[in-house]
Structures are given as structure tokens and as C-alpha cells.
N, C-alpha and C positions, 0 to 999 in steps of 0.2 A: 390188863389193866395197867394202869400207869404207870411208868418209870417210879424209880424210888424220889427220886428229885424231881418228880414235878410239884410234888406239896412241898416242896422248898421253897423253887419259885414263885408258888401260887399260893398264897397262905390262907386264901380264901376257900379253897379248893377242899378243909376240912370239912366232916362230916361233923353236924352238931350232934349230941347225946341222942335225943328227937333222933336222929336220922338213921346213929350208930342201931340204936332201937326196933327203929322201923325197918333198915335190912336184914338183922338179924331174924325177926321177925317172917319175914318171907321167906329168909333162907328155912326155916322151921317150917316153913305151910308146904314148902317146896319139896324138902327134902327127908324133915321131918325131924326128930332132936337129936338124932345118933349114938343115944344111950342105951337102944336097945342091942343085944350083942345074938336075941335070936333067929336073926332076918339072915343072919351069917351062913352061906353055901354048908 
């Protein structure tokens, strides 16, 4: 992950709302929603 100041120096590096949603969808597809506690050992 880039340092916090990267987006300050590169304002075009911010994700659009659509890109954020695609990233969230990808994480959910890969790791699940995280709302299920029955998977805990």
C-alpha cells in the first residue's frame, strides 16, 4: 500500500466511486463478506 502522502502528492491517484465498489466486490469475492462468525475455530 502506498504511503498516505502519495495521494496528497498525486490527487489523480484517488479511486472513483465505481472503482471503489469494484475493489470491494473483488475483496468480498476473494475473502467473503466477513459477516459470518460461524467460521471461527
